[in-house]
C-alpha positions as CSV (number, residue, x, y, z in Angstrom):
1,M,-22.2,-6.5,-24.5
2,I,-20.1,-6.8,-21.4
3,A,-17.7,-9.7,-21.3
4,V,-18.2,-10.3,-17.6
5,P,-21.4,-12.0,-16.3
6,A,-24.3,-9.5,-16.1
7,A,-25.1,-10.5,-12.5
8,V,-22.5,-11.6,-10.0
9,G,-22.8,-12.6,-6.4
10,V,-20.0,-12.4,-3.8
11,I,-20.3,-14.1,-0.5
12,G,-18.3,-12.2,2.1
13,G,-17.8,-8.4,2.1
14,G,-14.4,-8.3,3.8
15,R,-11.3,-6.8,2.1
16,M,-11.2,-9.6,-0.5
17,G,-14.9,-9.8,-1.2
18,A,-15.3,-6.0,-1.4
19,G,-12.4,-5.8,-3.8
20,I,-13.9,-8.6,-6.0
21,A,-17.3,-6.9,-6.0
22,Q,-15.6,-3.6,-6.9
23,V,-13.8,-4.9,-10.0
24,F,-16.8,-6.7,-11.4
25,A,-19.0,-3.7,-10.8
26,R,-16.5,-1.5,-12.5
27,A,-16.4,-3.9,-15.5
28,G,-20.2,-3.6,-15.8
29,S,-21.7,-6.4,-13.7
30,S,-24.6,-5.9,-11.3
31,V,-23.2,-7.3,-8.0
32,I,-24.9,-8.6,-4.9
33,V,-22.7,-9.0,-1.8
34,I,-23.9,-11.4,1.0
35,E,-22.9,-10.6,4.6
36,R,-23.9,-12.3,7.9
37,D,-25.5,-9.4,9.9
38,D,-26.4,-5.7,9.9
39,P,-23.0,-4.5,11.2
40,S,-21.2,-6.6,8.6
41,V,-23.5,-5.3,5.8
42,A,-22.7,-1.7,6.9
43,A,-18.9,-2.4,7.1
44,A,-19.0,-4.0,3.6
45,R,-20.7,-0.9,2.1
46,S,-18.1,1.3,3.7
47,R,-15.3,-0.8,2.3
48,L,-16.8,-0.5,-1.2
49,Q,-17.2,3.2,-0.9
50,D,-13.6,3.6,0.3
51,G,-12.3,1.3,-2.4
52,L,-14.1,3.2,-5.2
53,A,-13.1,6.6,-3.8
54,K,-9.4,5.4,-3.9
55,A,-9.8,4.1,-7.4
56,A,-11.4,7.3,-8.6
57,S,-8.5,9.3,-7.1
58,H,-6.2,7.4,-9.5
59,D,-8.5,7.4,-12.5
60,R,-10.4,10.6,-13.0
61,S,-12.5,9.0,-15.8
62,M,-14.2,6.6,-13.4
63,D,-17.6,7.6,-12.1
64,A,-17.5,6.0,-8.6
65,A,-21.1,6.8,-7.9
66,S,-22.3,4.9,-11.0
67,V,-20.1,1.9,-10.1
68,L,-21.4,1.9,-6.5
69,A,-25.0,2.0,-7.8
70,R,-24.4,-1.4,-9.4
71,V,-23.6,-3.0,-6.0
72,A,-26.0,-4.1,-3.3
73,V,-25.3,-5.8,0.0
74,S,-27.7,-8.2,1.7
75,E,-28.0,-10.7,4.5
76,N,-30.3,-12.9,2.5
77,Y,-28.8,-15.6,0.3
78,A,-32.0,-15.6,-1.8
79,A,-30.7,-12.4,-3.3
80,L,-28.2,-14.5,-5.2
81,G,-31.0,-16.2,-7.1
82,G,-30.5,-14.3,-10.4
83,A,-26.7,-14.4,-10.3
84,E,-24.9,-16.0,-13.3
85,L,-21.7,-16.4,-11.2
86,V,-21.3,-16.5,-7.5
87,I,-17.8,-16.3,-5.8
88,E,-17.3,-17.3,-2.2
89,A,-14.9,-15.1,-0.3
90,V,-15.4,-16.0,3.3
91,P,-12.5,-16.5,5.8
92,E,-10.1,-19.4,5.2
93,V,-12.0,-21.9,7.3
94,V,-13.1,-25.0,5.5
95,A,-16.4,-25.4,7.3
96,Q,-17.4,-21.8,6.6
97,K,-16.6,-22.2,2.9
98,I,-18.5,-25.4,2.6
99,A,-21.5,-24.0,4.3
100,A,-21.5,-20.8,2.1
101,L,-21.0,-22.7,-1.1
102,A,-23.8,-25.2,-0.3
103,E,-26.2,-22.5,0.6
104,A,-25.4,-20.6,-2.6
105,E,-25.8,-23.6,-4.7
106,R,-29.2,-24.2,-3.1
107,V,-30.5,-20.8,-4.3
108,I,-28.8,-20.1,-7.6
109,G,-30.1,-21.4,-11.0
110,A,-29.0,-24.7,-12.4
111,T,-27.0,-22.9,-15.2
112,A,-25.2,-20.6,-12.8
113,W,-21.5,-20.9,-12.1
114,L,-19.9,-21.2,-8.6
115,A,-16.4,-20.4,-7.6
116,T,-14.2,-20.1,-4.4
117,N,-11.6,-17.5,-3.7
118,T,-9.6,-19.9,-1.4
119,S,-5.9,-19.3,-1.5
120,S,-4.9,-22.8,-0.6
121,F,-7.6,-25.3,0.2
122,S,-8.4,-28.2,-2.1
123,V,-11.0,-27.0,-4.6
124,S,-11.8,-30.7,-5.3
125,G,-12.4,-31.2,-1.6
126,L,-14.8,-28.2,-1.5
127,A,-16.6,-29.6,-4.6
128,E,-17.5,-32.8,-2.7
129,A,-20.2,-30.8,-0.9
130,L,-21.8,-29.7,-4.1
131,Q,-24.5,-31.2,-6.3
132,R,-23.0,-29.7,-9.5
133,P,-19.2,-29.9,-9.1
134,E,-18.7,-29.5,-12.8
135,R,-20.0,-25.9,-12.5
136,F,-17.4,-25.1,-9.8
137,C,-13.8,-23.8,-9.9
138,G,-11.3,-21.7,-8.0
139,L,-11.0,-18.0,-8.8
140,H,-8.1,-16.9,-6.6
141,F,-7.9,-13.1,-6.5
142,F,-5.0,-11.4,-4.8
143,N,-5.0,-8.7,-2.1
144,P,-5.6,-5.9,-2.7
145,V,-7.9,-6.9,-5.5
146,P,-8.3,-3.8,-7.6
147,P,-4.7,-3.1,-8.5
148,S,-3.5,-6.7,-8.6
149,A,-2.7,-8.0,-12.0
150,L,-3.2,-11.8,-11.5
151,V,-6.1,-14.2,-11.0
152,E,-5.4,-17.9,-10.5
153,I,-8.0,-20.1,-12.1
154,V,-8.0,-23.5,-10.3
155,V,-9.6,-26.4,-12.2
156,T,-10.5,-29.8,-10.9
157,P,-10.9,-33.0,-12.9
158,R,-14.6,-32.3,-12.9
159,T,-14.6,-28.6,-13.8
160,A,-16.4,-28.1,-17.1
161,A,-14.3,-26.9,-20.1
162,E,-16.9,-24.2,-20.6
163,L,-16.3,-22.8,-17.1
164,R,-12.5,-22.8,-17.6
165,A,-12.9,-20.9,-20.9
166,G,-15.5,-18.5,-19.4
167,A,-13.3,-17.8,-16.4
168,E,-10.3,-16.9,-18.6
169,A,-12.5,-14.5,-20.5
170,W,-14.0,-12.9,-17.4
171,V,-10.5,-12.3,-15.8
172,A,-9.3,-10.8,-19.0
173,A,-12.4,-8.5,-19.1
174,L,-11.5,-7.3,-15.6
175,G,-8.1,-6.2,-17.0
176,K,-6.2,-8.9,-15.2
177,T,-4.1,-11.8,-16.4
178,P,-5.4,-15.4,-15.8
179,I,-3.2,-18.4,-15.1
180,V,-4.8,-21.8,-15.1
181,V,-3.5,-24.4,-12.5
182,T,-4.6,-27.9,-11.7
183,D,-6.0,-28.3,-8.2
184,A,-3.1,-29.0,-5.8
185,P,-2.2,-27.9,-2.2
186,G,-1.4,-24.2,-2.4
187,F,-1.9,-24.1,-6.2
188,A,1.0,-22.2,-7.7
189,S,1.0,-18.8,-6.1
190,S,0.3,-19.7,-2.4
191,R,2.7,-22.6,-2.5
192,L,5.6,-20.5,-3.8
193,G,4.7,-17.5,-1.8
194,A,4.5,-19.5,1.4
195,A,7.8,-21.2,0.8
196,I,9.6,-17.9,0.5
197,A,7.7,-16.2,3.3
198,L,8.3,-19.0,5.8
199,E,12.0,-19.2,5.0
200,A,12.2,-15.4,5.5
201,M,10.6,-15.8,8.9
202,R,13.1,-18.6,9.9
203,M,15.9,-16.3,8.9
204,L,14.5,-13.5,11.1
205,E,14.1,-16.0,13.9
206,E,17.7,-17.1,13.6
207,G,19.0,-13.6,13.5
208,V,20.4,-13.8,9.9
209,A,19.2,-10.2,9.2
210,S,16.6,-7.7,10.1
211,A,13.1,-7.8,8.7
212,A,13.8,-4.7,6.6
213,D,17.1,-6.2,5.2
214,I,15.5,-9.6,4.4
215,D,12.8,-7.8,2.4
216,S,15.3,-5.5,0.7
217,A,17.2,-8.6,-0.5
218,M,14.2,-9.7,-2.4
219,V,13.0,-6.3,-3.6
220,L,16.4,-5.1,-4.8
221,G,18.1,-8.4,-5.5
222,Y,15.3,-10.2,-7.2
223,R,13.0,-7.4,-8.2
224,H,10.0,-8.5,-6.1
225,A,7.6,-5.6,-5.8
226,T,7.4,-6.2,-2.0
227,G,9.5,-8.3,0.4
228,P,8.1,-11.6,1.8
229,L,7.7,-10.3,5.3
230,R,5.8,-7.1,4.4
231,T,3.7,-9.2,1.9
232,S,2.9,-11.5,4.8
233,D,1.7,-8.5,6.8
234,L,-0.5,-7.5,4.0
235,V,-1.9,-11.0,3.6
236,G,-2.5,-11.2,7.3
237,L,-0.3,-13.4,9.6
238,D,-3.3,-15.4,10.7
239,V,-4.1,-16.1,7.1
240,R,-0.5,-17.0,6.4
241,L,-0.5,-19.3,9.4
242,G,-3.6,-21.1,8.2
243,I,-2.1,-21.6,4.8
244,A,1.2,-22.9,6.3
245,E,-0.7,-25.3,8.6
246,Y,-2.6,-26.7,5.6
247,L,0.5,-27.0,3.5
248,H,2.3,-28.6,6.4
249,Q,-0.4,-31.3,6.7
250,T,-0.5,-32.0,2.9
251,L,3.0,-31.4,1.7
252,G,5.2,-32.1,4.7
253,E,7.8,-30.6,7.0
254,R,9.2,-28.0,4.6
255,F,6.0,-25.9,5.3
256,A,6.0,-26.2,9.1
257,P,5.0,-22.8,10.5
258,P,8.0,-21.1,12.3
259,Q,7.4,-20.3,16.0
260,I,7.8,-16.6,15.3
261,L,4.7,-16.8,13.2
262,R,2.7,-18.7,15.8
263,D,3.8,-16.2,18.5
264,K,2.8,-13.1,16.5
265,V,-0.7,-14.6,15.7
266,A,-1.2,-15.6,19.4
267,A,-0.2,-12.0,20.4
268,G,-2.7,-10.5,18.0
269,E,0.0,-9.1,15.8
270,L,-1.7,-10.0,12.5
271,G,0.0,-7.5,10.2
272,R,-1.3,-4.4,8.5
273,K,-4.9,-5.0,9.5
274,S,-4.0,-4.9,13.3
275,G,-1.3,-2.2,13.0
276,R,1.6,-4.5,13.8
277,G,3.2,-7.6,12.3
278,F,6.7,-7.9,11.2
279,F,6.5,-4.1,10.7
280,Y,4.4,-1.3,12.3
281,Y,1.6,0.5,10.5
282,S,0.0,3.8,11.5
283,H,-3.1,3.3,9.4
284,V,-5.2,0.2,10.1
285,P,-7.6,-0.5,7.2
286,R,-11.2,-1.4,7.9
């Protein structure tokens, strides 16, 4: 018997959603991914194929075709009806998340679990739109999902103890390490990550050091796997800005977005996905 839910739904087939679908399918779940239109459905399928091909190149024991066969992509929320767990992974826009979660709750069974992959928004706030908030939590996966080792489980005062225990077991079954945090702005990871990244941006803005040297200080001096500016490029500078604005509103001036971040987002320099952020990238992922 698999330790992950037998049937999992993922709302959103972007990089995060496709990665979440991939790891659950590889662990044995049947996965349905929901996207908004035909082009998005095709793009999600392509991301899944690319992700599994990359995983198979690192692990020759994996049968990518068999894993892919456990994943379907649809525009119809009704396809989520048999899911035991549904994870929302739409862009970091509160209204979009609330709409996706409410529609999912409408079609899933009364005993199904629901989760959000938000990296910063209040899980309690999102739960206010739900009829069964006790069956809802945060499951914050990290980008890129397949190789990342951590999943942040975010619980609210109303999250059922059964869901918390189940989430810890699912994350472990995916080969990742769970940490449990109480719902608070930015949780643990985004709050700490944003604090370091925003200060690195201010240092670059002030001419303290180059982007490469600021990152090297954290990689070589503090053993971070990647420096804060390159990590911001990977996350997406538009995503980083959205998180900073939310933390600024909820936690105060120490999270005020630097002008350099606003300027890069306004110029379309969003990081790795656009080919340019604080660094340049020759390959732009789909």
